[in-house]
C-alpha positions in Angstrom: 173.6 122.9 91.8 169.8 124.0 91.7 169.0 127.5 90.6 167.5 129.6 93.3 165.1 131.0 90.7 162.5 130.1 88.2 162.9 130.9 84.5 159.4 132.0 83.2 159.5 131.8 79.3 155.8 130.9 78.5 154.5 132.4 75.1 151.5 134.3 75.8 150.0 133.1 72.7 148.6 129.6 72.4 148.5 129.5 68.4 148.6 132.0 65.7 147.2 131.8 61.9 148.4 134.8 59.9 147.2 137.9 62.1 144.8 135.8 64.0 145.9 134.6 67.4 144.6 132.9 70.6 146.2 134.0 73.8 146.1 132.5 77.1 144.8 135.6 78.7 141.9 135.7 76.4 141.0 132.0 77.1 141.3 132.6 80.9 139.2 135.9 80.8 136.5 133.9 78.8 136.8 131.0 81.2 136.0 133.3 84.1 132.6 134.0 82.6 131.7 130.6 81.7 132.8 129.2 85.0 130.7 132.0 86.6 127.7 131.3 84.4 127.6 127.6 85.5 128.1 128.6 89.1 125.3 131.1 89.0 123.1 128.8 87.3 123.4 126.1 90.0 122.6 128.8 92.6 119.4 130.0 90.6 118.2 126.6 90.2 118.9 125.8 94.0 116.9 128.8 94.9 114.3 128.5 92.2 115.1 131.5 90.3 114.3 131.5 86.4 117.6 130.8 84.5 116.4 133.3 81.8 117.3 136.0 84.5 120.7 134.6 84.6 121.3 135.0 80.7 120.4 138.6 81.0 122.5 139.0 84.2 125.5 137.5 82.1 125.4 140.4 79.7 125.2 143.1 82.5 128.4 141.4 83.9 130.3 141.2 80.5 129.7 144.8 79.8 130.1 146.1 83.2 133.3 144.2 83.7 135.0 145.3 80.2 133.9 149.0 80.5 134.7 149.4 84.1 138.1 147.7 83.9 139.1 149.7 80.9 137.8 153.1 82.2 139.5 152.3 85.7 142.8 151.9 84.1 142.4 155.1 82.0 141.2 157.2 85.0 143.2 155.8 87.8 146.6 155.3 86.4 147.0 157.2 83.1 144.6 160.0 83.0 146.7 162.6 81.5 147.4 160.4 78.5 144.0 159.0 77.6 142.7 162.7 77.9 145.1 163.8 75.3 144.1 160.7 73.2 140.6 159.8 73.9 140.2 157.6 71.0 142.5 154.9 72.5 140.2 154.4 75.5 138.2 152.0 73.5 141.2 150.2 72.1 141.1 147.3 74.8 143.1 145.0 72.7 146.2 147.3 73.4 146.2 146.5 77.0 145.1 148.3 80.2 142.6 146.9 82.5 142.2 147.7 86.1 140.7 145.3 88.5 139.3 148.2 90.8 137.8 149.6 87.6 136.2 146.4 86.9 134.8 146.0 90.6 133.2 149.5 90.1 131.7 148.4 86.7 130.3 145.3 88.1 128.7 147.1 91.1 127.1 149.6 88.5 125.9 147.0 86.2 124.3 144.9 89.2 122.6 147.8 90.5 121.1 148.4 87.1 120.1 144.8 86.7 118.5 145.1 90.2 116.4 147.9 89.1 115.3 146.5 85.8 114.5 143.0 87.2 113.1 144.3 90.5 115.5 142.0 92.6 117.0 142.9 95.9 120.6 144.4 95.3 122.3 142.7 98.2 121.0 139.4 97.1 122.4 139.8 93.7 125.7 141.1 95.3 125.9 138.2 97.6 125.7 135.5 95.0 127.8 137.2 92.3 130.5 137.5 94.9 131.2 133.8 94.6 132.1 133.6 90.8 133.7 136.9 90.8 136.4 135.8 93.3 137.1 132.7 91.0 137.2 135.2 88.1 139.9 137.0 90.0 141.9 133.8 89.9 141.5 133.4 86.2 142.6 136.9 85.6 145.7 136.8 87.6 146.7 133.6 85.9 146.3 135.2 82.6 148.5 138.1 83.9 151.2 135.4 84.7 151.0 133.9 81.1 151.4 137.4 79.7 154.4 138.1 82.0 152.9 141.3 83.4 151.9 142.8 86.7 154.7 141.0 88.6 156.6 141.9 91.8 159.7 143.6 93.2 163.2 141.8 92.9 163.5 139.1 95.5 166.2 136.6 96.7 163.8 134.0 97.7 163.9 130.5 95.8 160.6 131.0 94.1 161.6 134.3 92.3 160.7 134.5 88.8 162.7 135.8 85.8 160.2 137.1 83.4 162.3 137.0 80.3 159.5 137.7 77.8 158.7 141.1 79.5 160.5 144.2 78.4 159.7 146.0 81.7 161.4 143.2 83.8 164.8 144.3 82.3 164.1 148.0 83.4 164.6 149.5 86.8 163.9 148.8 89.5 163.8 145.1 88.4 167.0 145.2 86.2 166.5 141.6 85.1 166.6 140.2 88.7 164.4 137.4 89.9 161.1 139.0 91.2 158.1 138.1 93.4 155.4 136.3 91.1 152.6 138.4 92.5 150.2 137.0 90.1 150.5 133.6 91.7 150.2 135.3 95.3 146.9 136.9 94.2 145.7 133.9 92.3 145.9 131.9 95.3 144.5 134.4 97.6 141.4 134.9 95.3 140.9 131.2 95.0 140.9 130.8 98.8 138.3 133.5 99.1 136.2 131.8 96.4 136.6 128.4 98.5 135.5 130.4 101.7 132.6 132.1 100.1 131.4 128.7 98.9 131.8 127.1 102.4 129.7 130.1 103.9 127.1 129.8 101.2 126.6 126.0 101.4 126.7 125.7 105.2 123.9 128.3 105.4 122.0 126.9 102.4 122.1 130.4 101.0 119.9 131.8 103.7 122.6 134.0 105.2 121.9 137.5 106.2 122.0 140.1 103.2 125.4 141.6 102.6 127.3 139.0 104.7 128.6 137.2 101.7 129.5 140.2 99.8 130.9 142.0 103.0 133.1 138.9 103.4 134.3 139.2 99.8 135.2 142.7 100.0 137.2 142.4 103.3 139.0 139.3 102.4 139.8 139.9 98.7 140.8 143.6 99.0 142.8 143.0 102.2 144.9 140.4 100.4 145.3 142.8 97.3 146.4 145.5 99.8 149.0 143.2 101.4 150.3 142.1 98.2 150.8 145.4 96.8 153.9 145.9 99.2 155.9 143.6 97.1 154.4 144.5 93.6 156.3 146.4 91.3 155.0 149.9 90.5 152.8 150.1 87.3 153.0 153.8 86.9 155.6 156.4 87.4 153.8 158.7 89.8 153.6 156.0 92.3 157.2 156.3 93.0 157.6 157.9 96.5 154.1 157.1 97.5 153.6 155.6 101.1 150.7 153.6 99.6 150.4 153.0 95.9 147.3 153.5 93.8 146.2 149.8 94.2 146.2 150.0 97.9 144.5 153.4 98.0 141.7 152.0 95.8 141.3 148.9 98.1 140.7 151.0 101.2 137.1 152.2 100.3 136.0 148.5 99.5 137.6 147.3 102.7 135.8 149.8 104.7 132.5 149.0 102.9 133.0 145.4 103.5 133.5 146.0 107.2 130.3 148.0 107.4 128.3 145.0 105.7 129.6 142.7 108.4 129.2 144.8 111.3 126.0 146.7 110.5 122.7 145.9 112.5 121.3 142.7 110.9 118.4 143.0 108.5 115.7 140.3 108.0 117.0 137.2 106.2 116.4 136.6 102.6 113.9 133.9 101.7 115.9 132.5 99.1 113.3 130.2 97.9 110.9 132.9 96.9 113.3 135.9 96.4 111.6 138.2 98.9 112.3 139.4 102.6 110.9 137.0 105.2 108.5 139.7 106.5 105.2 141.2 105.3 107.1 144.4 104.3 107.8 145.4 100.7 111.2 144.5 99.4 113.6 147.6 99.4 116.6 147.4 97.1 
């Protein structure tokens, strides 16, 4: 007789030498940046943008993602604890990264980059949305390898038993098969990535400013909002809330994306020259 659930017993460490270890999460996190770099390099070359600018942009992305993700977790999910223990905010290796915080950090980093490099902010956001969606796929697969951020108990045949997770044995999971929400989100984010690639290649990169980024915000955070309904709570204060913190934080991003998609169209970007196709000066 076939089991109606899947036993997930994957070691989060690939290998360990003394105190040094390589973990799947770290490898996938690094892969997100490497893949993103090659995607953006192809875009920059296609649009005749100096690759040196991409090297600088990569560092903005690295620091924006890490700082934003860490501060997002500390401020959105456990502010009381970290206000009492501020020294632990910098201890990223102990876990605690929030995707919504990473989004805010990326937006801030790209804004600074646009000001320093004198490039249109929406142009950068539109192109960066493509690798960021793929990065979301990598990060959620890393969460799966860590047996973390899973869903509520389910009787569906693809329910996972996360036997390496201490939280899985506690209420409300109580060691029952649970929704593999990491896989749900990973599939959704990869679909968004493919969709953005199709839009970009179909328009030869000459879409209206904000369309790619608006599509990214609406599709990715709508998927996140819906999947949260079957995701287990991450912090105690979410108990009894109609919408959890992940859903509440997704709403502003969705609204922003809708605005970008329905607002009056601005002049198209002339991607080969990185300026607006008008005689007016570029505004960022």
